[in-house]
C-alpha positions as CSV (number, residue, x, y, z in Angstrom):
1,M,-4.5,-2.6,8.4
2,A,-5.5,-3.2,12.0
3,G,-1.8,-3.5,12.9
4,T,-1.1,-0.2,11.3
5,V,-3.8,1.5,13.3
6,V,-2.6,0.0,16.6
7,W,1.0,1.1,15.8
8,A,-0.1,4.7,15.0
9,V,-2.2,4.9,18.2
10,Y,0.7,3.6,20.3
11,F,3.2,5.8,18.6
12,D,1.2,9.0,18.8
13,T,-0.2,8.6,22.3
14,L,2.6,6.9,24.3
15,K,5.7,8.5,22.7
16,P,6.5,12.0,23.8
17,N,7.0,14.6,21.1
18,P,8.3,18.0,22.4
19,G,8.6,19.6,19.0
20,L,5.8,22.1,19.7
21,T,7.4,22.6,23.0
22,G,5.5,23.8,26.0
23,Q,6.0,27.1,27.9
24,A,6.7,26.5,31.5
25,V,6.8,30.2,32.5
26,A,4.3,32.9,31.5
27,K,5.8,35.6,29.3
28,T,4.9,39.2,28.3
29,Y,5.5,40.9,25.0
30,E,4.9,44.4,23.7
31,I,3.9,45.1,20.1
32,P,3.3,48.5,18.5
33,N,-0.3,49.6,18.5
34,T,-1.3,53.3,17.9
35,K,-4.6,52.7,19.7
36,A,-3.1,51.3,22.9
37,P,-1.9,53.5,25.7
38,G,1.7,54.6,25.1
39,G,1.6,53.3,21.6
40,K,2.3,49.7,22.8
41,Q,0.0,46.8,23.4
42,V,0.9,44.2,26.0
43,V,0.5,40.6,24.9
44,N,0.5,38.0,27.7
45,L,1.5,34.4,26.9
46,P,0.3,32.0,29.5
47,V,1.9,28.7,30.5
48,V,1.3,26.2,27.8
49,A,1.7,22.4,28.1
50,A,3.9,20.7,25.6
51,L,2.1,19.0,22.7
52,P,3.1,15.5,21.6
53,V,5.1,16.6,18.5
54,D,8.9,16.2,18.1
55,Q,10.7,17.9,15.3
56,H,13.5,15.5,15.7
57,Q,11.3,12.6,14.8
58,G,11.3,13.4,11.2
59,N,9.5,15.2,8.5
60,L,6.6,17.3,9.9
61,E,5.8,19.3,6.7
62,G,2.2,19.0,5.7
63,K,1.2,16.8,8.7
64,E,-1.8,16.8,10.9
65,M,-0.3,17.7,14.2
66,R,-3.3,17.4,16.5
67,F,-3.0,13.6,16.5
68,G,0.7,13.1,16.2
69,T,3.4,12.6,13.6
70,S,2.4,9.1,12.3
71,A,-1.4,9.7,12.1
72,G,-1.2,11.4,8.7
73,A,0.8,8.8,6.9
74,T,-1.3,6.0,8.5
75,F,-4.6,7.6,7.6
76,D,-3.5,8.2,4.0
77,A,-2.3,4.6,3.6
78,L,-5.5,3.1,5.0
79,T,-8.0,5.3,3.1
80,T,-6.3,4.9,-0.3
81,D,-6.5,1.1,0.2
82,V,-10.3,1.3,0.2
83,T,-10.5,3.7,-2.8
84,C,-11.2,6.8,-0.6
85,G,-9.5,10.0,-1.4
86,A,-9.8,11.4,2.1
87,V,-6.4,12.5,3.6
88,N,-5.2,14.4,6.6
89,A,-1.7,15.1,5.5
90,E,-0.1,16.6,2.3
91,E,0.7,13.6,0.1
92,D,3.5,15.5,-1.7
93,S,5.2,16.2,1.7
94,L,5.4,12.5,2.7
95,N,8.8,10.9,2.8
96,P,9.3,8.8,-0.4
97,M,8.6,5.4,1.2
98,A,5.6,6.7,3.1
99,A,4.2,8.0,-0.2
100,L,4.8,4.6,-1.7
101,A,2.3,3.0,0.8
102,P,-0.8,4.8,-0.6
103,M,0.4,4.1,-4.1
104,V,0.7,0.4,-3.4
105,G,-2.9,0.4,-2.0
106,M,-4.1,2.0,-5.2
107,W,-2.1,-0.4,-7.4
108,L,-3.4,-3.5,-5.6
109,N,-6.9,-2.1,-5.7
110,C,-8.4,-5.2,-4.1
111,V,-9.1,-4.2,-0.4
112,Y,-12.8,-4.5,0.5
113,G,-14.6,-1.3,1.2
114,G,-15.3,2.0,-0.5
115,K,-17.2,1.7,-3.7
116,G,-17.0,-2.1,-4.1
117,V,-13.9,-2.0,-6.4
118,G,-12.0,-4.2,-3.9
119,M,-14.5,-7.0,-4.1
120,I,-14.6,-6.9,-7.9
121,N,-10.9,-7.1,-8.3
122,M,-10.5,-9.7,-5.5
123,L,-12.9,-12.0,-7.4
124,L,-10.8,-11.5,-10.5
125,Y,-7.7,-12.5,-8.5
126,I,-9.6,-15.6,-7.2
127,I,-10.3,-16.7,-10.8
128,I,-6.7,-16.2,-11.8
129,G,-5.4,-18.0,-8.7
130,I,-7.7,-20.9,-9.2
131,F,-6.7,-21.1,-12.8
132,I,-3.0,-21.2,-11.9
133,A,-3.6,-23.8,-9.2
134,G,-5.6,-25.9,-11.6
135,M,-2.8,-25.8,-14.2
136,M,-0.2,-26.8,-11.6
137,V,-2.1,-29.9,-10.6
138,G,-3.3,-30.8,-14.0
139,R,-7.0,-30.4,-13.3
140,T,-9.7,-28.2,-14.9
141,P,-10.0,-25.2,-12.5
142,E,-13.4,-24.8,-10.8
143,Y,-14.9,-22.1,-8.7
144,L,-18.3,-22.4,-6.8
145,G,-18.9,-25.6,-8.8
146,K,-18.4,-23.9,-12.2
147,K,-15.6,-24.9,-14.5
148,I,-13.4,-22.0,-15.4
149,G,-12.5,-22.0,-19.1
150,A,-10.3,-19.9,-21.4
151,R,-13.0,-17.4,-22.0
152,E,-13.4,-16.6,-18.3
153,V,-9.7,-16.4,-17.8
154,K,-9.3,-14.0,-20.7
155,L,-12.0,-11.7,-19.3
156,A,-10.3,-11.7,-15.9
157,V,-6.9,-10.9,-17.4
158,I,-8.4,-8.1,-19.5
159,A,-10.1,-6.6,-16.5
160,L,-6.9,-6.8,-14.4
161,L,-4.6,-5.4,-17.1
162,V,-6.7,-2.3,-17.7
163,H,-5.7,-0.8,-14.4
164,P,-1.9,-0.9,-14.9
165,L,-2.2,0.1,-18.5
166,M,-4.2,3.2,-17.6
167,I,-1.5,4.1,-15.0
168,L,1.8,3.3,-16.7
169,F,1.0,4.4,-20.2
170,P,-0.1,8.0,-19.4
171,T,2.6,8.3,-16.7
172,G,5.3,7.4,-19.3
173,L,3.8,9.7,-21.9
174,F,3.6,12.7,-19.6
175,A,7.0,12.1,-18.1
176,A,8.6,12.1,-21.5
177,T,6.8,15.2,-22.8
178,N,6.5,18.9,-21.8
179,W,3.1,18.2,-20.4
180,G,4.7,16.5,-17.4
181,L,8.0,18.4,-17.3
182,Q,6.1,21.7,-17.0
183,A,3.9,20.5,-14.3
184,V,6.3,18.8,-11.8
185,S,7.6,20.9,-9.0
186,N,10.5,18.7,-8.2
187,P,13.0,17.2,-10.7
188,G,14.1,13.6,-10.9
189,P,12.4,10.7,-9.2
190,H,10.0,12.8,-7.1
191,G,8.7,14.5,-10.2
192,L,8.0,11.1,-11.7
193,S,6.2,10.1,-8.4
194,Q,4.0,13.2,-8.8
195,I,2.9,12.1,-12.2
196,L,2.6,8.5,-11.2
197,Y,0.4,9.3,-8.3
198,Q,-1.9,11.5,-10.4
199,F,-2.8,8.6,-12.8
200,S,-2.8,6.0,-10.0
201,S,-5.4,8.0,-8.2
202,A,-7.4,8.6,-11.4
203,S,-7.4,4.9,-12.3
204,A,-8.2,3.7,-8.8
205,N,-11.1,6.2,-8.5
206,N,-9.3,7.6,-5.5
207,G,-9.3,11.4,-5.6
208,S,-6.1,12.2,-3.6
209,A,-3.1,13.7,-5.3
210,F,0.5,15.0,-5.0
211,D,-0.5,18.7,-4.9
212,G,2.9,19.9,-5.9
213,L,2.0,18.9,-9.4
214,G,1.0,22.1,-11.2
215,V,-2.3,20.9,-12.8
216,T,-4.8,23.3,-11.2
217,Y,-6.8,25.2,-13.7
218,G,-8.9,27.2,-11.3
219,F,-12.2,28.8,-12.0
220,Y,-13.7,29.2,-15.5
221,N,-12.1,32.6,-16.0
222,A,-8.8,31.6,-14.5
223,T,-6.0,34.0,-15.4
224,S,-3.1,31.8,-14.6
225,P,-4.0,28.1,-14.9
226,G,-1.4,25.4,-14.6
227,P,0.7,25.0,-17.8
228,S,-0.4,21.4,-18.3
229,A,-3.8,21.6,-16.5
230,I,-5.9,21.0,-19.6
231,A,-3.8,18.1,-20.8
232,F,-3.8,16.4,-17.3
233,D,-7.6,17.0,-16.9
234,I,-8.4,15.3,-20.3
235,A,-6.0,12.4,-19.7
236,A,-7.2,11.8,-16.1
237,G,-10.8,11.9,-17.4
238,I,-10.1,9.3,-20.0
239,V,-8.3,7.2,-17.5
240,M,-11.2,7.3,-15.1
241,L,-13.7,6.5,-17.8
242,I,-11.8,3.4,-19.0
243,S,-10.6,2.2,-15.6
244,R,-14.0,2.4,-14.0
245,Y,-16.3,0.9,-16.7
246,L,-14.2,-1.8,-18.4
247,P,-13.3,-3.6,-15.2
248,I,-17.0,-3.7,-14.4
249,I,-18.2,-4.9,-17.8
250,A,-15.6,-7.7,-18.1
251,P,-16.5,-9.3,-14.7
252,L,-20.2,-9.0,-15.5
253,A,-19.7,-10.9,-18.8
254,M,-17.6,-13.5,-17.0
255,A,-20.3,-13.9,-14.4
256,A,-22.9,-14.4,-17.1
257,F,-20.8,-17.1,-18.8
258,L,-20.2,-18.9,-15.5
259,G,-23.9,-18.7,-14.6
260,A,-24.8,-20.4,-17.9
261,K,-22.6,-23.4,-17.2
262,K,-23.8,-26.5,-15.3
263,S,-22.6,-27.0,-11.8
264,S,-20.0,-29.7,-11.2
265,P,-20.1,-31.8,-8.0
266,F,-17.3,-31.4,-5.5
267,G,-14.8,-34.2,-5.5
268,L,-11.6,-35.2,-3.8
269,G,-9.6,-33.4,-6.5
270,T,-11.6,-30.1,-6.2
271,L,-9.5,-27.2,-4.9
272,R,-11.1,-25.9,-1.8
273,D,-11.2,-22.1,-1.6
274,N,-11.8,-22.0,2.2
275,T,-8.4,-23.2,3.3
276,L,-5.2,-21.6,4.5
277,T,-3.5,-23.1,1.5
278,F,-5.8,-21.3,-1.0
279,G,-5.4,-18.1,1.1
280,C,-1.7,-18.2,0.7
281,L,-2.1,-19.0,-3.0
282,L,-4.4,-16.0,-3.5
283,L,-2.1,-13.7,-1.6
284,G,0.9,-14.8,-3.7
285,T,-1.2,-14.3,-6.9
286,V,-2.1,-10.7,-5.9
287,L,1.4,-9.7,-4.9
288,I,3.3,-11.4,-7.8
289,I,1.0,-10.1,-10.5
290,R,1.1,-6.5,-9.2
291,A,4.8,-6.6,-8.3
292,L,5.7,-7.7,-11.9
293,L,3.6,-4.8,-13.2
294,F,4.5,-1.9,-10.9
295,L,7.9,-2.8,-9.4
296,P,9.9,-1.1,-12.2
297,V,8.0,2.2,-12.0
298,A,8.1,2.1,-8.1
299,A,11.9,1.6,-8.4
300,L,12.2,4.6,-10.7
301,G,10.0,6.8,-8.6
302,P,9.6,6.5,-4.8
303,V,12.4,4.0,-4.2
304,A,14.9,6.1,-6.2
305,D,13.7,9.2,-4.4
306,H,14.3,7.5,-1.1
307,L,17.8,6.3,-2.1
308,G,18.9,9.8,-2.9
309,P,20.7,11.5,-5.8
310,M,23.1,8.6,-6.6
311,P,23.0,6.9,-9.0
312,F,19.7,8.3,-10.3
313,G,20.5,12.0,-10.4
314,G,18.2,14.9,-9.5
């Protein structure tokens, strides 16, 4: 995250962007105005310095231009990592691979910050990682002096699987029915990405969205609500309810079971959780588990959108 921030600051402050070009010479225009003398109003345009924006540097649609072209995508990626829905660029206008970055942050859902979701899920990954390591070396897995048994592992797996289930199942359901087909504003992979982002945001307690998805109902007496607004609202509400509470209840139960166990003394065979080796094991556990769960839908959505119409159509 720190590297991304440094890159964005460097790119936006030290790279010239003359897309909103400056005006080196003052100009004068006349516009019709019945109240002005002679029926014309003189408009003076002073000399304007060039702003750091370059249209040739890529997609500028829906971007925050005051800070440069990369600030919007960077801000979106960082805030979604910590379960914050604040954005300063239109998510639906991001290039496909740039839009994949906030999705990955919501799929991993284990970066510290925000509402504490990252810490809860990271503890679950730690339990799974220690269990895998213990099985590889043939020892009973332990964490903080407590032996991890089948009951704790089951609770951790249940809590981790709720998140992908609450994203993939409604995404597939809406993509295969008129609820989703009537709401998407773009056909093909980008339309799937719109639906996928909607439920990823709901499950991750995020709040951002691909606003090209026609799911706005409006006020209570709305005359022209989105054709699938009610269906999406109900589905997203159910997803938020399950995805927020079950991953909290399961870790609390797991903590209670671990707290009731007797502490085991540390020995030579105890896996230390404060080493680089364990850090690499934990990182691999997070990436492999989430890659196995979300790589197929990422390939059908943002990646296919990036690769173009062949061979996916649309």
